[in-house]
LOVEX-264047 format. One record per residue (C-alpha): residue number from 1; residue in one letter; chain; x, y, z. Coordinates in nm, 2 decimals, padded with zeros to 4 digits. Each point is the difference from the previous one (the first is absolute). Example, Ala and Ser with C-alpha at 12.3 -4.5 7.8 and 13.67 -1.06 7.14 Angstrom:
dodren nr 1 | rest A | kette A | c1 01.23 | c2 -00.45 | c3 00.78
dodren nr 2 | rest S | kette A | c1 00.14 | c2 00.34 | c3 -00.07
***
This chain:
dodren nr 1 | rest M | kette A | c1 00.00 | c2 00.00 | c3 00.00
dodren nr 2 | rest Q | kette A | c1 00.14 | c2 00.34 | c3 -00.10
dodren nr 3 | rest L | kette A | c1 -00.08 | c2 00.17 | c3 00.32
dodren nr 4 | rest I | kette A | c1 00.20 | c2 -00.25 | c3 00.21
dodren nr 5 | rest E | kette A | c1 00.29 | c2 00.03 | c3 -00.25
dodren nr 6 | rest D | kette A | c1 -00.01 | c2 00.38 | c3 00.02
dodren nr 7 | rest L | kette A | c1 00.00 | c2 -00.02 | c3 00.38
dodren nr 8 | rest E | kette A | c1 00.29 | c2 -00.24 | c3 00.02
dodren nr 9 | rest L | kette A | c1 00.19 | c2 00.22 | c3 -00.25
dodren nr 10 | rest L | kette A | c1 -00.05 | c2 00.31 | c3 00.20
dodren nr 11 | rest A | kette A | c1 00.10 | c2 -00.18 | c3 00.32
dodren nr 12 | rest R | kette A | c1 00.33 | c2 -00.11 | c3 -00.16
dodren nr 13 | rest I | kette A | c1 00.07 | c2 00.34 | c3 -00.16
dodren nr 14 | rest R | kette A | c1 -00.07 | c2 00.19 | c3 00.33
dodren nr 15 | rest S | kette A | c1 00.15 | c2 -00.27 | c3 00.23
dodren nr 16 | rest E | kette A | c1 -00.32 | c2 -00.01 | c3 00.20
dodren nr 17 | rest K | kette A | c1 -00.24 | c2 -00.27 | c3 00.11
dodren nr 18 | rest T | kette A | c1 -00.31 | c2 -00.05 | c3 -00.22
dodren nr 19 | rest T | kette A | c1 -00.22 | c2 00.09 | c3 00.30
dodren nr 20 | rest E | kette A | c1 00.17 | c2 00.34 | c3 00.03
dodren nr 21 | rest I | kette A | c1 -00.05 | c2 00.06 | c3 -00.37
dodren nr 22 | rest L | kette A | c1 -00.37 | c2 -00.10 | c3 00.03
dodren nr 23 | rest A | kette A | c1 -00.05 | c2 00.23 | c3 00.30
dodren nr 24 | rest K | kette A | c1 00.16 | c2 00.29 | c3 -00.19
dodren nr 25 | rest A | kette A | c1 -00.20 | c2 -00.07 | c3 -00.31
dodren nr 26 | rest L | kette A | c1 -00.32 | c2 -00.01 | c3 00.21
dodren nr 27 | rest E | kette A | c1 00.09 | c2 00.33 | c3 00.17
dodren nr 28 | rest I | kette A | c1 00.08 | c2 00.17 | c3 -00.34
dodren nr 29 | rest G | kette A | c1 -00.31 | c2 -00.14 | c3 -00.16
dodren nr 30 | rest I | kette A | c1 -00.24 | c2 00.11 | c3 00.28
dodren nr 31 | rest A | kette A | c1 00.16 | c2 00.35 | c3 00.00
dodren nr 32 | rest K | kette A | c1 -00.04 | c2 00.03 | c3 -00.38
dodren nr 33 | rest M | kette A | c1 -00.36 | c2 -00.12 | c3 00.02
dodren nr 34 | rest K | kette A | c1 -00.08 | c2 00.25 | c3 00.28
dodren nr 35 | rest R | kette A | c1 00.15 | c2 00.29 | c3 -00.21
dodren nr 36 | rest E | kette A | c1 -00.20 | c2 -00.11 | c3 -00.30
dodren nr 37 | rest A | kette A | c1 -00.32 | c2 -00.03 | c3 00.20
dodren nr 38 | rest I | kette A | c1 00.04 | c2 00.35 | c3 00.16
dodren nr 39 | rest I | kette A | c1 00.08 | c2 00.16 | c3 -00.34
dodren nr 40 | rest G | kette A | c1 -00.31 | c2 -00.18 | c3 -00.14
dodren nr 41 | rest Q | kette A | c1 -00.21 | c2 00.14 | c3 00.28
dodren nr 42 | rest Y | kette A | c1 00.13 | c2 00.35 | c3 -00.07
dodren nr 43 | rest L | kette A | c1 -00.05 | c2 -00.02 | c3 -00.37
dodren nr 44 | rest K | kette A | c1 -00.36 | c2 -00.12 | c3 00.05
dodren nr 45 | rest G | kette A | c1 -00.06 | c2 00.29 | c3 00.24
dodren nr 46 | rest E | kette A | c1 -00.04 | c2 -00.22 | c3 00.30
dodren nr 47 | rest I | kette A | c1 00.27 | c2 00.18 | c3 00.20
dodren nr 48 | rest E | kette A | c1 00.13 | c2 00.36 | c3 -00.01
dodren nr 49 | rest R | kette A | c1 00.33 | c2 00.09 | c3 -00.17
dodren nr 50 | rest E | kette A | c1 00.16 | c2 00.10 | c3 00.33
dodren nr 51 | rest E | kette A | c1 -00.09 | c2 -00.33 | c3 00.15
dodren nr 52 | rest A | kette A | c1 00.15 | c2 -00.19 | c3 -00.29
dodren nr 53 | rest I | kette A | c1 00.32 | c2 00.21 | c3 00.02
dodren nr 54 | rest K | kette A | c1 00.03 | c2 -00.08 | c3 00.37
dodren nr 55 | rest M | kette A | c1 -00.04 | c2 -00.37 | c3 -00.07
dodren nr 56 | rest V | kette A | c1 00.21 | c2 -00.05 | c3 -00.31
dodren nr 57 | rest G | kette A | c1 00.20 | c2 00.32 | c3 -00.05
dodren nr 58 | rest F | kette A | c1 -00.02 | c2 00.30 | c3 -00.22
dodren nr 59 | rest D | kette A | c1 00.20 | c2 -00.15 | c3 -00.29
dodren nr 60 | rest L | kette A | c1 -00.23 | c2 -00.30 | c3 -00.05
dodren nr 61 | rest V | kette A | c1 -00.31 | c2 00.22 | c3 00.01
dodren nr 62 | rest I | kette A | c1 00.15 | c2 00.23 | c3 -00.26
dodren nr 63 | rest L | kette A | c1 00.10 | c2 -00.29 | c3 -00.22
dodren nr 64 | rest A | kette A | c1 -00.35 | c2 -00.15 | c3 00.03
dodren nr 65 | rest E | kette A | c1 -00.16 | c2 00.34 | c3 -00.09
dodren nr 66 | rest R | kette A | c1 00.22 | c2 00.03 | c3 -00.31
dodren nr 67 | rest Q | kette A | c1 -00.06 | c2 -00.35 | c3 -00.11
dodren nr 68 | rest K | kette A | c1 -00.38 | c2 00.05 | c3 00.04
dodren nr 69 | rest E | kette A | c1 00.02 | c2 00.32 | c3 -00.20
dodren nr 70 | rest A | kette A | c1 00.20 | c2 -00.17 | c3 -00.28
dodren nr 71 | rest V | kette A | c1 -00.25 | c2 -00.28 | c3 -00.02
dodren nr 72 | rest L | kette A | c1 -00.29 | c2 00.25 | c3 -00.01
dodren nr 73 | rest E | kette A | c1 00.17 | c2 00.20 | c3 -00.28
dodren nr 74 | rest D | kette A | c1 00.06 | c2 -00.32 | c3 -00.20
dodren nr 75 | rest I | kette A | c1 -00.37 | c2 -00.10 | c3 00.04
dodren nr 76 | rest E | kette A | c1 -00.11 | c2 00.35 | c3 -00.11
dodren nr 77 | rest W | kette A | c1 00.24 | c2 -00.01 | c3 -00.30
dodren nr 78 | rest G | kette A | c1 -00.14 | c2 -00.35 | c3 -00.09
dodren nr 79 | rest L | kette A | c1 -00.36 | c2 00.11 | c3 00.02
dodren nr 80 | rest H | kette A | c1 00.04 | c2 00.34 | c3 -00.18
dodren nr 81 | rest G | kette A | c1 00.33 | c2 -00.02 | c3 -00.18
***
């Protein structure tokens, strides 16, 4: 299974136990999922901008706003040329 092979490869490269790699991967994954969920809440208007900034930082909120604006511009261009 590829996941197990990747885990073993990382353990060898980093000279760490597979359990340590799994724990770090879980920590990183949960943190990423939390950031994405918070940004999603902000973009849907479920939380205020200031709250999102406090929770994930100014840079991520700005990035999300710019990405949303770019997508909306692409949609507008696609609909109206």
